N, C-alpha and C positions, 0 to 999 in steps of 0.2 A: 482333791481340791474336787467341789462342787465344781458339774458341767456347766458352764453360763447356758442361760438361755436366750441369748441375744448373739442373732446371726453376722458373725467376726467377718463381714464380708460387703464392699463397696456397693452404695444402694442407689439409683438414679439413674440418669441418662443411660449409662454402660449396661446395668444389670438387670433395668426393667423389674426389679424387687421391691416388695414392699419397703417401706422402712421401717427396720425395728423401734420406731418409737416407744418412749414410755409416757405417762402424763405428766408434765409438769407443772408444779401448784406454785402459785404467787404466794408472796410472802405476806399478802394481806389475808390469806385463809388461814395463817396460823395467829390464832388468839394472843398468843404469847409476847407476837414477833413487835421490834417496835414500830414496823410497818405498821400494823393493824393500828396502832393508836391513833394514824391519821385518821381513821375511821371513826373516830370516837367524836370529832371536830366538827359540828354544820358547818364551816367553812377553815379549809385550812391557809395556812399563813407560812410564808416561805419569803427568802428576801435574795433578789439574786445579784450575786457578787461581781463589782468593777475588777477583775483580774487582768482589763486590758485598757491600754491609756486612755481617758478621758472617758471613761466610764461609758454613761450613755446619752452623754448631753456635749452639742457641739459650740461651749462655751468657756470663757477665759473668765467669767466671775471668778474671782478667786474661791478657793477650795482646798479641802484636805485631801478630797478624793485620789488614793493612789493603787498603780496595779501591784504596787509590790506582796511579798506574803506574807511579812508582817503584819500588814496595816489588814490584809484580808481574813487572814488568820483570827486579829481581834476582833472582827466585824462579827465573824460565826460566834467568837463567846460570848459576843455583846448580843444576837440575835436569838442564841440559845438562851439565857439569863432571862429575857424578857418571854421563853415560851416559844420562838417559833417552831413550825413541824420541820422545815426544811430548808436550805441553803440550794443553789444553784450555781456553777460558773457555766460560760457559753465556753466554746473552741474556736480559733480560729487559725488559718493560714494565711500572710498574705505578703506579699513582696515588699523591700527595706521601704519604708516611710509611710506604711497601711493606707489610710483614705486620704491623709493630710490633715491639716491642721490639729489639732488635739489628739485626734483619732492617731498616731503616729505609727501604729503598728506593732509598738513593743505590749509585749501581753505575756502571761503566765500559762506555762498547760495547764487544762482543765483537772485532766483525770490524774495528773502527778500532784495537783497543788491540792484537791480533795483529799486526796490520797493518806499524802501527810497528813493532814486534818483528823484522821480518823483516829490515831492515836492521840489527838489533846483534846477531843471533844466526848461527852458522855453520855446526851440524849439526842442529839440534835441531826434529824437525818442529812445525809451528803449525796448532792446527787451532779456527778461530772457529766459533760457532755462529751463523745465521742465518736469520731467520723469513721463507723467502722470498714468501709470503703475504702480506705486510704493508706497506703504504703504498708507499712509493717505491719498492721493488725493480720494474725491468723486467729483463727475459732480457738486455738487449743491457746495461743498467750493468752487472749481475752477472758476465754472461761477462769484459766486458771488466777490469773492475774485478780477477776472479781472475786472470785471464789475467798483467796487470801484475803481481800477488805474487806469482804461480810465477814470472816472470821474475826480479825482486826478491828472492826467497828462495833462487834456483838449486834449485826443483821442490820447497820443502819446505813449500809451502802447505798445507791441506785446508780443507775447510770440514764442519760438523755440519749438515743439513739437515733443518731442524722446520716443524711447520706451525702453531704455536699452541694451547694445549690452553684457558688462562683467557677465559673470555667477556668479562673488562673488558679485557684484551689487544687484543680484536677494536677491541671498542668504543671505543678510546680511537681506533682510526686510523678510525672514523665510519661502521662496519657493525655488522651483529649478529655474532654467531660462527657461521663456517662450519659444517656439520655434520661431524662427525667423519670418515665414512669418505671424503666430497665432497674434504675438504682433501688427501688423497691421492692423489687425480684430478688436485684441481687440481694439486699441486707436481709429479708424473708431467710433466703437460703443460709445467711451467716447465723442469723439469730435460731433459726432451726438445730444449727449443728451445735451453738454455743450453750444452749438450753437443756439437750440431750446429753450434753459433758456433764451439766451440771446434776442432772437428774438418771444416767445410768447407773447400774451397780455392776456392771462389770465393762470390759472394752467396749468402744463402739468405733463402727467403720463409715463414712459416707460419701458418696461420691455425688456432687452438686450438679446440677442441669446445668447453670450458665456460670460459674465462677471456674477462677481455675488451680483452685486448694480442691484438699482431698483430705479425709482423716481415714487413715487405715489402723485398727487396734488402738486409737486412745482412750486417753481416763484420765480424769483428774480428780484429785484430793486435795484439800480436804473438801468435801461437798459444801454448798452454801447451807445457814443454818437453818433457814424457813424458807423450802423451796427453791428458789433463787433472789436474786438481789431486787429490788423496785427498777420496774422500767418506765420510761418516759419517753415521750417524742414529741417533736413539736413540726406542725404540719397544718396546711389549711386545703390540698388539694384532694381528689379525689381517690387518687392512689394510696397518697399518704394516710388520708384518713382509715382505709380501708385496713394500711398497715399497721397504724397503731390501734386500732381496732381489734386487731387480732393479739396483738403482742404485749400492749402496753398497759399500766397500771390507772398511769395518767397522761392527758394528752395537752398539751401546753398549744393553745387556741390564740388566735389574733383577734381582733375588732374586723369583721367583714366590712366594715363601711370607714375605714377612717379612724383618726387618734381622738376625738371627739368624743366625752363622757356620754353626753346625751344619746348620741346616734348610737354610740356602741350599747349604749345599754336597751336602745329600741330593736337593734336588729340583730342580737346575740341569743336572744328566746332560740329562733329557729335556726342557729346555727349549732348551736349547745343541742339540742334535740337532732338536731342530721348528724352528733358526734354519736349519742347513745344510742341512736336507732342503726350505726354501723356496727359498733359493739356488741347490740342484741341479736344483729344478723348471726353473730358470731360465738353465740350464747355466752357472752360476756357482758360484765358491766364496765365502765369506766368513770373516771374523775377528771372533770377538767380545769384547767388551771392558765391563769391569764397575768400579763404583766404589765402593770401601771407606772406611770412615775408619778410619785408624790409629792406635793410641794403645799406644807401644813404647816401655819403656823397657828397663834393662838388665835388670831384674830383672821377675819376673810380677807380683812382691805391689808395686813401685812403679807399675809398669802399670796395674795395677787399682784404687793409688789417685789416679792421676792420671786417672783416670776416674771416681773417686768425686768428686774436685773439681770437676769439669767441671760432673757434673749438682748435685751439692749450690749451686751457684751457675746454677742453670737460669732461665731466665727466660719468660715466656708470649710467643706471638705467636698475631695469630689467623691462622694457617694457614687457615681456612674461608672468611675474606673473600671469595676474590674463587675464583669456582665454577670447578671445572675438572672435564674428558672424559677425562683421559687415562686409557690401560686399564693401562699399567705398573704405578702406583702400587694399582691395586684393590684387591689382597690385602694390604695393609702396612697395616691395621690401629692393628698396635703403635707405629706411628711417631707416632700420635697420643698416646702416653704421652709425658711429662713427660721422663723422662730417655730416649728414644729420641731425640727432638727436640732435646735438649741434648747430646749426643755427634754428631747428624748421620750422613749419608754412608748409601746402600742398603741397604749391610752393613757393619757393624762390627766390628775385630779387635782385640783387647786382648792383650798378653803382650810375654813377652821377645822377642828378635830371633831364636831359635831358635824359638820359638813362633809368631812372624809367617811364617818360611818356611815350615813344616808347614802353615798356612794356603795357602799362597799354592801351595804344591804339589798340595795336595788339591783348589783351586778348579781348577785347572791340567786337575787328570784329570778335574774335571766337565765339561769343555770348555769352561772359561775362556782364551780365549785371551792374554789382554792386562787389568793390571790400571791402572786410573787411579787414583792414590792422592788421598786428601785427609788433612788433618793440622787437629788444632783449634788448635796457636800453630805456625803454617806454618814460618816461617824457620828457628827453632832445632829445631823435630820434623823438617823436612827432614832436615835438617845431620847430626841423630841417623840418619836414617832411610839415608841417603847413607852415611856411616863405618861404621853398624855389619850393616845389612841388606842393599844391595846386592851387597857381596865373599860373603854369605852363599849371594845369589841363583844367583850364580857357581859356589859350591862343590856346589852341589845342583842342578846341570844347567840351571836355570831361563832364566841369561843366559849367554851367550860374554863 
């Protein structure tokens, strides 16, 4: 057996040795990878799945939206048929009753749900959200599971890496909430180890500076098909943006000044430039993603009437019940308004297909590379969007 060129000794705090790291390649660097196809689109198109009760809207207006696996699996196939690039799903850990109202806490696990969908889809990218600092995750588990799903999906697997911002979630796992910036330091150690397990040709050992796990002669097979799975991060803080700039292929951003679409379009250019500059400082490029709630009907009047009906059926939820230290939402005071909660989404856009296309065009010009759409009544609203808006995206040169 050939002698390994990897130093099989723990590195980091205890040994002060340089880490025997090898280069890790993004799937975007492989022309034949499914992820690389995302770069061919001027504007990427995704669907933010409602795997949690209430979807994204605090309203009781009748709708089909449902958190069940079958409903969401059907949405994914529907989106795949319309040529969407990817689907996302959130991850939440809330006590009984959730936020209250329609957000009663019922929710599927993001990782497991999208993992199951790898075997039932053919082209679309599947991006699951995972709190990498919570409870059972060890880098070795995470690396093995993700590499396996990468093979099952033939390179269509991605992970939205999050650290958790609600105190109650940390407490559910048995500890006090970790300080905001330290969470990103811990996540960096976690991803460093995971990426090396994906890239190392031999056994790998690692002793982190801050975390209480370690690797001793660890090895993962199979290796991901195209370097590693797609990595995404959702953030708005300085520490979070720096973390995402170092590791992520896509960065899920929020509107810096609230959910009004016109205000978002005016303020996003500086924010997206900041994100790109952070990536450039690490010798990398990234794409930005934004999550709008789309309320679209054949005419503007019909769309605004639909929105009015959603707001008229607004229900209260105790959104302050669980303390959050997330920076991305600090400038979103208007989201406390009942109407904003009823509609949902990071920003909301209401109008005819032509008006929605104009919003997309202007967001793209403001530095947004991808749109993850959400809807109030997902199945019929997605069908209308696919039939009436997606063709116009192609006509506008935003999609090929």
